[in-house]
N, C-alpha and C positions, 0 to 999 in steps of 0.2 A: 340701858333704859329699861325699866320694868313697867308691866301693865298692872294697874290696880283694879281688881275685880270688885264689883259692887252687888249688893243684894237688891231685890226688887224695889224696895222703898227708896234706897239711895239712887238707884237708876232713874227713878221718876224725878227726884230732886235735881240730879245732875242734868237731865234733859231740860227741865224747866229753866235752869240757869242758862244753859246753852241757847235756848230759844230767846230768852231775854237779851243776851249779849248779841245774838244775831239780829234781833229787831233794832237794837241801838245802832249796830253797824250799818244796816241797810238804810235806816232813816237818815243817818249822818251823811251817807254817800249820796242819796237822792237829793237831799236839801242843798248840799254843796254845789250840785249842778244847776239848781234853780236860782240861787242867789249870787252867782259868781260875778255878775256884771257891775256890782257896786264895789268900788275900791275905797280903802280908808288908810289913814296913816296912824302910826303908833310910836310915840316918843318913848323909847326904852331907857328911862332914867337918865336922859341926856347923853347916853353913850352912842345910840344909833336910832335913826328914825326909819321905821319900816313903812313902805308903801305897798300894800298887798290887797288881794281880793278878799271879800268877806267869805267867799267860798272855801278859803283855806281854814277858817275857824273850826268847822266841824270835822274836817278831813283827818287831822291827826288822831282823832278818836278812833277812826277805823283801824289805824295801825296799832294802837294800844289794845284794841279788842282782839285783833288777830294774833297779837303776841300772847295775850292771856289764853286764848283758845289753843294756840300752838303749844304753850307750856303745859297746860292742864289736860287738854283733850287730844292733842297730837296733830300731826301735819294733815292727815286725811280730813278731820273735822274743820280745820282752818280753811282748807281748799274748798270744802263744801260751802262755807259761808261766802267766800270770794265769788264762787260761781253763782250763788243766789243773788249776790249784789249786782252782778252783770245783768241778769234777767230783770231785776227790779228797776234798774236804770233805764233799760230799753222799754219796759212797760210804762214808766213815767213819761218817756219821750212820746209814746203813742198817745197818752192822755193829753199831754200839752199840745201836740199837733192837732188833735181832734178839736180841742177847745179853741185853738186859733182859727180853725177852718170854719166853724159855725159862726154866722153873723151875729153881732151884738144888736140888742134892741135899741130903739131911740132913747129909752130912759135908763139904760144900763149905766151904773156909776163908773164902770170901766169900759171905755169904748174900744173898738178894734185897734186903732193906732197905738193907744197906750198899752194895750195888752201885748201887741207885737213888739213894742219898745222894751218891755220888761222881759218877755219870754221868747221873743223872736229868734234869739241866738241860742236857745236851749239845745236845739238839734246839734249845732256845731259843738257846743260845750259838752254834751253827752258823748259825742263821738271822740272828741279830744280826751275827755276824761276816761272813757272806756279803754282807749289804747294805753294811756298812761297807767290807768288802774290795773290792767292786765299785766303789764311789765312790772310795775312797782310792787303790787300785792304778792304776786307769785314769787318774785325775787326776795321780798321781805320774808316770806315763809321759808323759802329754801335756805336763805342765809341764816335765819334764826336757828334752824335745825342743824345747819353746818357748824355753827358756833357751839350749839348745845352738845353735839357729838364730840367736837374737838376739846371742849372743856369738861367733858364727862358729867354734864348736868350742873356744873358749878358756875359761879360768876354770872348770875342772871343779868346783871347790868351790862355785861359785855355783849351778849347776844341780843338784848333789847336795843341798845344804842347802835351797835355796829350794823345790825340788819336794817334798822330804820333809817340810819344816815344814808346808806347807799340807795335804798329804795325811794326815799323821799327826793333825792337829787334827780333820779331817773323820772319820777313822776312830775316834778316841777318843770324839768327840761322838755319833756314830751308835750305837756299841756301848752306851754308857752310857744313852742315851735308851731304847733297846729293852729293856735289862736292868732299868731302873727301871720302865718301863711294864708289864713282865711280872711285877714284884714280887720279882725275885731280889735287887735292891739297893734299899735305902730311899732315898727322894728327898732326904732331908737330907744324904746322902753324895754326891749328884751333883756338886756344885760342887767339893768338895775332890778327888774322884776324877778329875774332868775336868782340873783343874789339875795334879794329880800325874802322871796318865798322859801328858798333853801335854808337861810339862816333862821327864819322864824320856825320852820318845821324842826330844825336841829334843836333849837331852844326848847320847844314844846316837848320834843322826845326826851330830852334830858330831864325836864321837869316832871314828866309823867313816870319816870323810873320808880319813884317811891310808891306810886299808885299800883304799878305792876307787882312790886314786892308785896304790897298789902293784899292784893287780890289773890296772889299765889299762896301767901301765908293762910288766908282764910279758907281757901280750897283744901289745902293740906290738913288744916286743923279739922275742918268739917268732915272730910272723907277719910282721914287717917292715911294720907298719901306719903310715900317716901320722897326724898329730895328729887330723885330723877324719875319719879313715877308719872304715869299718864292714866287718866280714867278710861276704863274700857266700857264703851257704850256698844250695845248690841248691833245698831245699824248706823 
């Protein structure tokens, strides 16, 4: 694995892209915690019908972004984004809790009971998501670099999919266990939701592989990186 040094101009561009990827990562993570209480079904070409939370929709984006950052910027920068996501999620929880605590006016379009119905379980969701997130994201990054080292930087699709498959299963399992223990989801739905959530994430992970290849190709072309190289940022 080689480190690709950058001039000052390219450093600024690389940092700008890194911050954009980070903002997309954090917003996807926070939004998934806020919208998770709505469940929907999706008929996949008559082969299988998924029943999953809408919170899953933005979540695979986070794994795609960490894989891009891991491949281009390295493990340290990927871990920094994960840590920033933890603080952002807890901060969003504080804001939602404060919003629920202050009383609604008599003319407010959204009264207290409706607000509590939509956001009342956010604290539990954030707690469940954070535990799952800690396990899954750090495992994803570790597994990604394990496969990268094992394949000597070749076969990007191997480290992308194998790292994501294992981490997504841990993420889905942990979240559902905590939501069932808290009583938000009935235990009889645990098995089908675990299967649906994991299969959906595996499907999305397989479909986003071309996007990962495209992103890495554009980085290498823009910064003149070698196949197994990583951008060297100063901090």
